[in-house]
Phi, psi and omega in degrees: 000313179294322178297321179297315178296320179297318179293323177293321178295321179294318181293325177293319179293327179285341178276344184303314178300323179294321177294321178294319177295320179295319177295319179298318178296317179297322180297312184285336181259343183236307188285311183297314177298325178294319178296323179294317178297319179297321179294317178297319180296319179295318177296321179297314182293325180282341181270359178295143180218168180298141178093348179290137174270127187227166173235132179275171179294337178271001175092012180276126178266142178186183181239136180286125179249341179204139175244128180247105185284334185296322179242017173058043179237171176215157178253126181246132177265123179243184177295334182269349182139200181260136181229140179265127182232155168287149178296330180292346180275356179270124186263325180205159179254133181263343183301313181289324182296316182276342179289330181283327184262131175288141180279131182269000000 
């Protein structure tokens, strides 16, 4: 019985390096890239300014006419009128995309 417990303890100790390597692989392939994306998203949302042409996550195109910092929202003017959105609902900015390409 004592020998059985001793052998189980040895097998657990020999698995420890493999578990550490597996955790390191998960960190570099899953956790770290997600943290990087979150940081980029936060920088994008904080860099929004009035006059930027944006697209929301629901596909609504519009131009930012007002930023409200107290509740982290913005007002977007669309073809149908003005709509209030959370900054997190903005998926991409179109101002920079079209500024690089000349309009034909």
